[in-house]
N, C-alpha and C positions, 0 to 999 in steps of 0.2 A: 505494500499502499505506500502511496507517494503523498509525504505530508506536504501542506503548501506553507512556504517560504513568510514568514510576521511582515519581511523587510523588501521582499519583491515591488510590493507595492501599498500605498495607504489603502486603507479601507475605505473613507471616508472621501467619496468625489471630490472633486476640484472645488465644486459651485459651492458644499457646503461645510468646506473647510475651515472657515472664519469664523462658524457661529460652533460655540459650546456650550455647555450647561445653560439655560438661560438664565437672567438673574434674577427671575423669581422665586427659581428654586436652591439657587445659591443663597437668598438673603432668608427666605421660609426656614432652609437646614437652620439656619445660622438663628432666627429667632428661638426654633425650638431648642437648639442645646444648651441656648443662652436664658431661657423662661424670658426671655424679651416678649415687649408687646409689639404684636407686627403689625407697624401701617403700611408694609413695602406694598405690597398683595393684592389688587383691586378686588377682594371680594367683600361683604357682608357679615358680620358677625351674627344675624338673626334671620329667621326665614322670612317670606313676604309675604301676603297674605293670605290667613286659613282658608278663604273657602276656595282659594287657589292652589294649594297646597291637597283640601279633600277631591277638589275634582281632578286632577292626574291620582287619587286614590278610589275614586269611583268611574273612572276608566279601568282602570288597573284589575279591580274586580269585575268590570263588565265585559273584559274580553277584548277590551279596544284597542288596539295598540299594540298588544303582548308577541303578533308577530309583524312581520316583517311591513310596514305600512307603503303605501303608492310611493314611488321613487321623488317625484313634484312634493309631494306630504300631503297631509292627510286635505281633505277638500277641505271640512272646516275653519283649517287654520287659514289656507290660500284665500278661504271667501274673510277672513276676518284680518288677517293683514292689509289687503283690498280697501276695505272698509274703514281700518284704518288711515290708511292714507288719503282715501279719500274727504273722511268724515274731517281729520286734522289740518290738511293742506290743497285741498280741494284735488287730488290726484286720483286720476282712472285707471285704473291697472286692471285686465282681464285675470280674474283667479288660473282660468287655466290653462294660460298661457304665457302670462306677463310675472308670474310669482314661483319663486321656488324655495323651498324649506330645505336650510341645511344645517348640518352638526356646528349651531351658533356662530359667532358671525368668524371667529377664526378662519373656518372650513369655508367659508363664505369667499372671503378676501382670497383664499389659495385657488379656491377652482377659477375664481373671475383670473385671476393673473395668469393660472396656467391656461386659459382658455384663451385668451384675450394677446396674451403677447408670444413673438416669435424670438429664437434668439436673435441677442443681437440688437433686438430691439430696446429701443430709452424709456425709462419710468422718471416723470418727476414727482418728488414726492417729499410733503414735508416735514423738515428736522426740527424737533424728536420727533422722531416716528416708534410707534405698537413695534416691537422686534418681530411680530413673524412679518410685517413686510418688507423687510429687507431678503429674510430667508423664504420669502416664496418667490422674490423678484428674483431672484439666486436660481429657485431649481427649474424658472420658466426658461432659464439662460438668459435674461436681458440684465440689462444696467440702470441702477438706482442713481439718479441726479438729484440729490439732497438742495430743497430751496431751506433756508434756514429760517424758521422764527427768532424773531429778535426783542429783547427786552425794551420795552417805548418808554424813554426818557418821560416823568411825570406822570404817567400811570400802571397801572397794576396787571397790566396785560401784556404779552407776547405780542406782535408785529408781524405782517407778513407783509414782504416789501415785493409791489407785486412790478415793480422795474426788474429786479434780481429775476422772479417768478419766468417775466418774459424773456431774459435773457438765459434760462436755462432750458428751455425747447429749442429744440433742435430738428433738421427732416430726421433725425432716426426717430425721434421723441413720438411714441405710442398712445401712451395713455396718461394721463393726471389722476395720482392719487392724494384723494383731497381728506381729512379726517376733521369732524365739525359737530360739535364741541371737539377740543381736541385734547388727547392723551399726549404730553402729559401736564400741557401748561394750561389748562383750561378756557384755552384762548374758543372763543365763538366767532368765528367769522360773523363778517356785518355783510349788509345785503349789499350793497357799494363794492366791496370784494367780490364776493359771490357772483355780481355781475360780471367785475372784468373777468375772471376766471371762464366766466360763459362765453363772453368774448370773446379771449385767449383761443378757447378750444373749438370753436365754431370756426374765425380765421384759419387756425392751425390745421380743422381737420383733425383734430384730438376724442380720444376716448377717455374718458372720465369714471372712476369707479369712488363711491363717495363712501365711508365711514359714518356713520350715520347715530353709533349704538346710545349715545349720551341726549341724545332726542328730547327726550324730557328731563334733562338736568340742565334747565340753564336760571339768572339768576340775575338780579338788579333791573332787567328790564332789557338785557339780552334777548333775542330775537333768532330762534333756530330757523331756518330757509333752505328746505330742501333744496340742492342745486338741480334737480330736476323739474323745479315749477318754472323755471326760467326759461326765456324766449328760445328756442329751437334747442331745447340741451335735455329733451324729456329722450327721447331718440338715439342718444349717443352718452348717457348715463347709467351706469349701475349702484343704484342702492341698496346700501346694504344696512338689515335693522336687526335686532336683538333683545329678546325679553330678558337674558340675564339681570343687565343693570338696572333696569326698568322693573321690573317686578322681583328682586332679590331673591331670584334662582340659579345662581352662577353652575351649577353642577347641572341642571340641566340638559345644557347645550341647544336651544333652538335657537337658533336665526333664519333668518332667508334676506333674497334679492329681491327686489322689483325692476323691471327693466321691460326694456320693447320686445317681442316675441323672438326676435332676430340672436340678440343679448341673452335672453333669459336661455335659450336653446343651446346655447354656447358654453355657458357657463353649465348649464346640463349637464354635458356631454364632458366636460372635468368632474365635475362633481359624484357622478356614477361612478368611478371608478377610485374613489378616496374612500368616504363611507356605505356607500351607496344610501344607506336610511340609519336612522337616528331616532332617537328619545321618539318612537310611537305614543305610550299614553300622555307625553308631557306637552303633545302638539294638542291633542284635546284642551288640555289644561291653559295653555298658552291661548287657543283660539275665547275661550272664557273671559280671560286675563285682558285683552286688549277690547272685550265689552268694556271693562269696567265703567263706571260714570268720571265725570272729570273730575269731581271730588276726588278720589283717588290720586291722582296726577299731581293735582294743588297740594293735597297732604305730603305725597311723597317729597314733592319740589322743597315744598318749606323745612318739611324735617331735617334735609338734608342740607338746607339752606343754614338752619341754625347748628349743625354739627361743624359747618366751614367757618360760622364765624366764631365757634369758639375753639377747634384747630387753629387757627389763623390768631387767636388774641393767645392763645401760649404758645406759639414760634415767636411771634415779636416779641412779649416778655423776655422768651430765650435768648433773645437776639440776635432771629432771625432773621431778614429781609425777607416779606414778605410779598408772592405775589397772588393778589386774590383771585382766583378764578370766577371766570364767569359761567362757566360751564362746569361738566362732568362730577366725579368725585375724588378729583385729586390737588393738590395744593404745591405747587412748587416754592422751594426758597431759597433763598442766595445764602451761602456761608461767609462770604468774605467778611462778614460783619463782626463775625468769631474771630476772625483773624484763621482762617482756615483757604482754602482754596482746590484743594484736591478733591470734588465730591466721592468719587471712589473710596480712596483711604479712609474718606470724616464715617461714609457709610457702615464700612466694614469693623471700623473701630466705636460705633455710636453703641452698641448693645452693649459692649463693657461700660462706656462710661456713662449710659445714663438709661439701657433697659428697652431702648425703643429702636427697632426697627426699621426702615427708610428705605429707599431707591435712589442710584445715584443717577442726576438726568445722564450723564456722558452716552450711558451703555446707549443711548435712543440715537447716538449723531454720528453722523460720519466724520463734522469737522468735532473731534472727541474737546477740543479747547473750547468753542463755543458753551459747551454746554459743563464744562470743569466744575464749575462754582455750585452748581443747581443741584439741589437732591429734592426727591415728591415724597409727599405724604399723602396715604389713603384716610379720607376721614367719612369712609361711610361705615362707621363700627360706631356701639353702642357709647350713650353719651359719658357714661360713667369709665370706660375704657380709655375716652377720649378725655376727661378732666385727669386720669392716673396717666397717662402719655405726655401732657401738658405740665402735670407737677415733675413730673422723671427727666422732662427738656429743660427746666429753670436749673437745672443743677448746670447745667454748658456755661449758665452765666454769674453763676457764683466763682 
């Protein structure tokens, strides 16, 4: 029997060689090992509405979704997604041809990029970006071209430089990858900014994939504007949504794509060879969740706003410079007022120094130096946890 020599060639292909274990796994393991409060990974520490959890239990008991659901998703959920898009934004989608259910937003992103990109294409993405963006672009054999969101002097937000975005587009650009509300800066792109993005896409004949999973978490009068609502964009935009962030059931992994029939067909062609189907019983529960009254979404947003303000105050008292987010459930904080400049080293030491885990923003950048002094905290936790985290972080200022 001939043995394979491990030195003959690397097992991991070159496209993925730059991607090791995700920072979330590293920091969550650090939280567990040190007994620290984990404000790193973005998942709630309480479940969502009881009636929605019971809807999942009812689906299990009734035998709905215990076997393979339909490839595009169960009809009830596809209809509910289409209804949600029409009710909230005035967008009309055919549940049968323009809605696709996925295993969370992460699979939707992967399937869209694998389906729509050819090797050698360029993808313009806003950095910092959700780490799966870079990996999925690489798996598609394409090249990422980052456009950096930068702190806006005098304002607690990060700003998109539209001239820089325009300059990033070349003859090889195939697609714009847009995330609003934005993870991790909390920026909500304005209608004017999105209009400029739409005009650029039309002028250069670009496709756009928009990650809108935090659509229901916008604060301080900010408005979430789906790019597909702007003139000329419905038929060139793949919109990605998710139940996890809105209903606090992140483990259910229920996401969706809405787009024109040719785009949905393309994404489905890739998606069917990833999970094929997933989350059967949970799809029925999410269909009921999307029909909850506006009072649920208003209360959810108000609760997260209060948690944002609680943690922002604690971080400010601890000596951080806080960029108060207009959306999502993440706060970006600048460590330079603490005499620190290296966010990665800071986050690795923070559990021992203060018993709290955060995420260094630099891992979400190609231009590492631009993200070096920033760290991200998640405030989607119980208020008691946030109070305790704020108390522990005050040790940094003493």
